[in-house]
DSSP file (Angstrom, degrees, kcal/mol; ACC not computed):
  #  RESIDUE AA STRUCTURE BP1 BP2  ACC     N-H-->O    O-->H-N    N-H-->O    O-->H-N    TCO  KAPPA ALPHA  PHI   PSI    X-CA   Y-CA   Z-CA
    1    1 A M     >        0   0    0      0, 0.0     4,-2.2     0, 0.0     5,-0.2   0.000 360.0 360.0 360.0 153.3  106.1   91.1  125.9
    2    2 A L  H  >  +     0   0    0      1,-0.2     4,-2.6     2,-0.2     5,-0.2   0.904 360.0  57.9 -64.1 -39.2  105.2   94.7  125.0
    3    3 A S  H  > S+     0   0    0      1,-0.2     4,-2.4     2,-0.2    -1,-0.2   0.913 107.4  47.6 -59.2 -45.1  108.8   95.9  124.8
    4    4 A L  H  > S+     0   0    0      1,-0.2     4,-2.6     2,-0.2    -1,-0.2   0.920 109.7  52.2 -67.1 -40.2  109.6   93.3  122.1
    5    5 A L  H  X S+     0   0    0     -4,-2.2     4,-2.1     1,-0.2    -1,-0.2   0.917 111.8  46.8 -63.9 -39.8  106.5   94.1  120.2
    6    6 A L  H  X S+     0   0    0     -4,-2.6     4,-2.3     2,-0.2    -1,-0.2   0.887 111.5  51.3 -65.2 -36.4  107.5   97.9  120.2
    7    7 A A  H  X S+     0   0    0     -4,-2.4     4,-2.2     2,-0.2    -2,-0.2   0.905 109.8  49.8 -65.2 -42.6  111.0   97.1  119.2
    8    8 A G  H  X S+     0   0    0     -4,-2.6     4,-1.9     2,-0.2    -2,-0.2   0.885 111.5  48.5 -60.9 -40.4  109.7   95.1  116.4
    9    9 A I  H  X S+     0   0    0     -4,-2.1     4,-2.2     2,-0.2    -2,-0.2   0.931 108.3  55.0 -59.3 -50.5  107.4   97.9  115.3
   10   10 A W  H  X S+     0   0    0     -4,-2.3     4,-2.5     1,-0.2    -2,-0.2   0.839 107.2  48.6 -58.3 -39.8  110.2  100.3  115.5
   11   11 A V  H  X S+     0   0    0     -4,-2.2     4,-2.2     2,-0.2    -1,-0.2   0.906 112.2  50.2 -67.0 -42.6  112.4   98.1  113.1
   12   12 A L  H  X S+     0   0    0     -4,-1.9     4,-1.9     2,-0.2    -2,-0.2   0.869 110.3  48.5 -58.1 -38.3  109.4   97.9  110.7
   13   13 A V  H  X S+     0   0    0     -4,-2.2     4,-2.1     2,-0.2    -2,-0.2   0.932 109.7  53.1 -64.4 -51.1  109.0  101.6  110.8
   14   14 A A  H  X S+     0   0    0     -4,-2.5     4,-1.9     1,-0.2    -2,-0.2   0.881 109.0  50.2 -53.5 -41.5  112.8  102.0  110.2
   15   15 A A  H  X S+     0   0    0     -4,-2.2     4,-1.1     1,-0.2    -1,-0.2   0.904 110.8  47.9 -65.8 -42.0  112.5   99.8  107.1
   16   16 A A  H  < S+     0   0    0     -4,-1.9     4,-0.4     1,-0.2    -1,-0.2   0.821 110.8  51.7 -73.2 -27.8  109.6  101.8  105.7
   17   17 A I  H >< S+     0   0    0     -4,-2.1     3,-1.2     1,-0.2    -1,-0.2   0.894 106.7  55.3 -73.2 -41.2  111.5  105.1  106.3
   18   18 A A  H 3< S+     0   0    0     -4,-1.9    -2,-0.2     1,-0.2    -1,-0.2   0.793 104.8  52.9 -62.7 -27.1  114.5  103.6  104.4
   19   19 A L  T 3< S+     0   0    0     -4,-1.1    -1,-0.2    -5,-0.1    -2,-0.2   0.571  94.4  90.9 -81.3 -12.0  112.2  102.9  101.4
   20   20 A M  S <  S-     0   0    0     -3,-1.2     5,-0.1    -4,-0.4    -3,-0.0  -0.242  95.2 -73.1 -81.3 172.0  111.0  106.6  101.2
   21   21 A P    >   -     0   0    0      0, 0.0     3,-1.9     0, 0.0     4,-0.4  -0.227  49.3-107.1 -67.4 162.4  112.6  109.2   99.2
   22   22 A Q  G >> S+     0   0    0      1,-0.3     3,-1.3     2,-0.2     4,-0.5   0.761 114.3  67.5 -69.9 -21.7  116.0  110.5  100.5
   23   23 A R  G 34 S+     0   0    0      1,-0.2    -1,-0.3     2,-0.1     3,-0.1   0.727 101.1  53.5 -73.0 -11.2  114.6  113.9  101.7
   24   24 A I  G <> S+     0   0    0     -3,-1.9     4,-2.2     1,-0.1    -1,-0.2   0.591  88.0  83.0 -87.3 -13.4  112.7  111.9  104.4
   25   25 A H  H <> S+     0   0    0     -3,-1.3     4,-2.2    -4,-0.4    -2,-0.1   0.894  90.5  42.7 -64.7 -44.7  115.7  110.1  105.7
   26   26 A W  H  X S+     0   0    0     -4,-0.5     4,-2.3     2,-0.2     5,-0.2   0.963 115.9  45.9 -70.0 -49.8  117.1  112.7  108.2
   27   27 A P  H  > S+     0   0    0      0, 0.0     4,-1.8     0, 0.0    -1,-0.2   0.900 115.0  52.0 -62.1 -35.2  113.7  113.7  109.7
   28   28 A G  H  X S+     0   0    0     -4,-2.2     4,-2.5     1,-0.2    -2,-0.2   0.902 105.4  53.4 -65.8 -36.9  113.0  110.0  109.9
   29   29 A A  H  X S+     0   0    0     -4,-2.2     4,-2.0     2,-0.2    -1,-0.2   0.891 108.5  49.0 -56.3 -43.7  116.2  109.4  111.6
   30   30 A V  H  X S+     0   0    0     -4,-2.3     4,-2.2     1,-0.2    -1,-0.2   0.897 111.7  49.8 -62.7 -41.5  115.4  112.0  114.3
   31   31 A A  H  X S+     0   0    0     -4,-1.8     4,-2.1     2,-0.2    -2,-0.2   0.866 110.7  49.4 -64.9 -45.7  112.0  110.4  114.8
   32   32 A L  H  X S+     0   0    0     -4,-2.5     4,-1.5     2,-0.2    -1,-0.2   0.868 113.1  47.4 -63.5 -39.4  113.6  107.0  115.1
   33   33 A I  H  X S+     0   0    0     -4,-2.0     4,-1.7     2,-0.2    -2,-0.2   0.902 112.4  48.7 -72.0 -43.2  116.2  108.3  117.7
   34   34 A V  H  < S+     0   0    0     -4,-2.2    -2,-0.2     1,-0.2    -1,-0.2   0.917 122.3  33.5 -65.3 -44.4  113.5  110.1  119.8
   35   35 A T  H  X S+     0   0    0     -4,-2.1     4,-1.1    -5,-0.2    -1,-0.2   0.703 114.3  60.7 -88.1 -16.8  111.2  107.1  119.9
   36   36 A G  H  X S+     0   0    0     -4,-1.5     4,-2.2    -5,-0.2     5,-0.2   0.785  94.7  60.7 -82.6 -30.7  114.0  104.5  120.0
   37   37 A V  H  X S+     0   0    0     -4,-1.7     4,-2.2     2,-0.2     5,-0.2   0.965 108.6  40.9 -65.7 -49.1  115.7  105.6  123.2
   38   38 A P  H  > S+     0   0    0      0, 0.0     4,-2.8     0, 0.0     5,-0.2   0.919 113.9  53.4 -62.0 -35.7  112.7  105.0  125.4
   39   39 A I  H  X S+     0   0    0     -4,-1.1     4,-2.4     1,-0.2    -2,-0.2   0.885 110.5  49.4 -56.4 -43.0  111.9  101.8  123.6
   40   40 A L  H  X S+     0   0    0     -4,-2.2     4,-2.6     2,-0.2    -1,-0.2   0.910 110.5  48.4 -65.0 -46.4  115.4  100.6  124.3
   41   41 A G  H  X S+     0   0    0     -4,-2.2     4,-2.9     2,-0.2    -2,-0.2   0.932 114.5  45.2 -57.9 -48.1  115.2  101.5  127.9
   42   42 A Y  H  X S+     0   0    0     -4,-2.8     4,-2.4     2,-0.2    -2,-0.2   0.900 110.8  54.6 -64.8 -37.4  111.9   99.7  128.3
   43   43 A L  H  X S+     0   0    0     -4,-2.4     4,-2.1     1,-0.2    -2,-0.2   0.905 113.1  42.9 -66.1 -43.6  113.3   96.7  126.4
   44   44 A T  H  X S+     0   0    0     -4,-2.6     4,-1.7     2,-0.2    -2,-0.2   0.876 113.1  50.9 -66.9 -38.2  116.3   96.5  128.8
   45   45 A W  H  < S+     0   0    0     -4,-2.9    -2,-0.2    -5,-0.2    -1,-0.2   0.894 118.6  37.8 -67.3 -36.7  114.3   97.0  131.9
   46   46 A Q  H  < S+     0   0    0     -4,-2.4    -2,-0.2    -5,-0.2    -1,-0.2   0.793 131.5  23.3 -83.3 -27.6  111.8   94.3  130.9
   47   47 A N  H  < S-     0   0    0     -4,-2.1     4,-0.4     1,-0.2     3,-0.2   0.419 109.1-109.4-125.1   2.4  114.0   91.7  129.4
   48   48 A G     X  -     0   0    0     -4,-1.7     4,-1.7    -5,-0.2     3,-0.4  -0.093  42.9 -59.7  96.4 174.7  117.5   92.4  130.9
   49   49 A P  H  > S+     0   0    0      0, 0.0     4,-2.5     0, 0.0    -1,-0.2   0.737 125.9  58.5 -70.1 -24.8  120.8   93.8  129.7
   50   50 A L  H  > S+     0   0    0      2,-0.2     4,-1.8     1,-0.2     5,-0.1   0.915 107.8  45.8 -69.1 -42.1  121.5   91.3  127.1
   51   51 A A  H  > S+     0   0    0     -3,-0.4     4,-2.5    -4,-0.4    -1,-0.2   0.886 111.4  55.8 -57.1 -41.3  118.2   92.1  125.2
   52   52 A G  H  X S+     0   0    0     -4,-1.7     4,-2.7     1,-0.2    -2,-0.2   0.925 108.1  46.3 -59.7 -44.8  119.2   95.8  125.7
   53   53 A L  H  X S+     0   0    0     -4,-2.5     4,-2.4     1,-0.2    -1,-0.2   0.861 111.6  50.6 -66.1 -33.0  122.6   95.2  124.0
   54   54 A I  H  X S+     0   0    0     -4,-1.8     4,-1.9     2,-0.2    -1,-0.2   0.865 113.0  46.9 -69.0 -38.9  121.0   93.3  121.2
   55   55 A G  H  X S+     0   0    0     -4,-2.5     4,-2.3     2,-0.2    -2,-0.2   0.884 111.1  52.5 -68.5 -42.0  118.5   96.2  120.7
   56   56 A L  H  X S+     0   0    0     -4,-2.7     4,-3.1     2,-0.2    -2,-0.2   0.926 109.5  48.0 -53.6 -52.3  121.3   98.7  120.9
   57   57 A A  H  X S+     0   0    0     -4,-2.4     4,-1.6     1,-0.2    -2,-0.2   0.912 112.5  49.2 -59.3 -43.6  123.2   96.9  118.2
   58   58 A A  H  X S+     0   0    0     -4,-1.9     4,-1.6     2,-0.2    -1,-0.2   0.907 111.6  49.5 -66.0 -39.7  120.1   96.7  116.0
   59   59 A G  H  X S+     0   0    0     -4,-2.3     4,-3.4     1,-0.2     3,-0.5   0.957 111.4  47.1 -62.2 -52.2  119.4  100.3  116.5
   60   60 A A  H  < S+     0   0    0     -4,-3.1    -1,-0.2     1,-0.3    -2,-0.2   0.749 108.3  56.4 -67.6 -19.8  123.0  101.4  115.6
   61   61 A S  H >< S+     0   0    0     -4,-1.6     3,-0.6    -5,-0.2    -1,-0.3   0.826 112.5  42.1 -69.9 -34.8  122.9   99.2  112.6
   62   62 A V  H 3< S+     0   0    0     -4,-1.6     3,-0.3    -3,-0.5    -2,-0.2   0.882 122.6  38.6 -73.6 -44.3  119.8  101.0  111.4
   63   63 A L  T 3X S+     0   0    0     -4,-3.4     4,-1.6     1,-0.2    -1,-0.2  -0.204  75.5 129.9-104.0  45.0  121.1  104.5  112.3
   64   64 A R  H <>  +     0   0    0     -3,-0.6     4,-2.5     1,-0.2    -1,-0.2   0.899  69.4  53.1 -67.8 -36.9  124.8  104.0  111.3
   65   65 A W  H  > S+     0   0    0     -3,-0.3     4,-2.4     2,-0.2     5,-0.2   0.945 109.9  46.8 -67.4 -49.2  125.1  107.3  109.2
   66   66 A P  H  > S+     0   0    0      0, 0.0     4,-1.8     0, 0.0    -1,-0.2   0.867 113.8  51.4 -63.4 -29.7  123.7  109.6  112.0
   67   67 A L  H  X S+     0   0    0     -4,-1.6     4,-2.2     2,-0.2    -2,-0.2   0.891 109.3  49.7 -65.2 -40.4  126.2  107.7  114.4
   68   68 A F  H  X S+     0   0    0     -4,-2.5     4,-2.0     2,-0.2    -1,-0.2   0.904 111.6  47.4 -65.3 -42.8  129.0  108.3  112.1
   69   69 A Y  H  X S+     0   0    0     -4,-2.4     4,-2.0     2,-0.2    -1,-0.2   0.784 110.3  52.3 -66.0 -31.0  128.2  111.9  111.8
   70   70 A L  H  X S+     0   0    0     -4,-1.8     4,-2.7    -5,-0.2    -1,-0.2   0.832 108.5  50.6 -73.8 -32.1  127.9  112.3  115.4
   71   71 A G  H  X S+     0   0    0     -4,-2.2     4,-2.9     2,-0.2    -2,-0.2   0.926 110.3  50.3 -61.8 -44.1  131.3  110.7  115.9
   72   72 A K  H  X S+     0   0    0     -4,-2.0     4,-2.0     2,-0.2    -2,-0.2   0.916 112.4  46.6 -61.2 -47.0  132.8  113.1  113.4
   73   73 A W  H  X S+     0   0    0     -4,-2.0     4,-2.1     2,-0.2    -1,-0.2   0.944 112.3  49.5 -67.3 -46.4  131.3  116.1  115.1
   74   74 A L  H  X S+     0   0    0     -4,-2.7     4,-2.6     1,-0.2     5,-0.2   0.935 111.0  50.8 -59.0 -41.7  132.4  114.9  118.6
   75   75 A R  H  X S+     0   0    0     -4,-2.9     4,-2.6     1,-0.2     6,-0.4   0.880 109.6  49.8 -59.5 -35.2  136.0  114.3  117.3
   76   76 A R  H  X S+     0   0    0     -4,-2.0     4,-1.5     1,-0.2    -1,-0.2   0.889 113.6  48.3 -65.4 -36.6  136.0  117.9  115.8
   77   77 A K  H  < S+     0   0    0     -4,-2.1    -2,-0.2     2,-0.2    -1,-0.2   0.872 117.7  38.5 -70.8 -42.2  134.8  119.2  119.3
   78   78 A V  H  < S+     0   0    0     -4,-2.6    -2,-0.2    -5,-0.2    -3,-0.2   0.949 126.4  34.4 -78.7 -50.0  137.4  117.3  121.3
   79   79 A T  H  < S-     0   0    0     -4,-2.6    -2,-0.2    -5,-0.2    -3,-0.2   0.702  93.6-137.8 -77.4 -20.5  140.5  117.7  118.9
   80   80 A G     <  +     0   0    0     -4,-1.5     2,-0.4    -5,-0.3    -3,-0.1   0.610  58.4 133.6  64.5  14.5  139.6  121.1  117.7
   81   81 A R              0   0    0     -6,-0.4    -1,-0.3    -5,-0.2    -2,-0.1  -0.772 360.0 360.0 -95.8 140.5  140.5  120.2  114.2
   82   82 A G              0   0    0     -2,-0.4    -1,-0.1    -3,-0.1    -6,-0.1   0.412 360.0 360.0 -89.4 360.0  138.1  121.1  111.3
């Protein structure tokens, strides 16, 4: 299926970005998020919610540091603590 092919390509691109110099990591993470969200939606629509959850877990494992910093930022906004 096309959605599985796109998800596999996304994973390969993520691995290639991880091998690049560190200055490429954050712009690469933004590009992965921007492209990953529609791919994840398409994957879920075409293959069902279980495949979507597996894709979400794979994406979260690849993008763990941006998610960590997002959680930190949200916690600061909610609690008001710096």
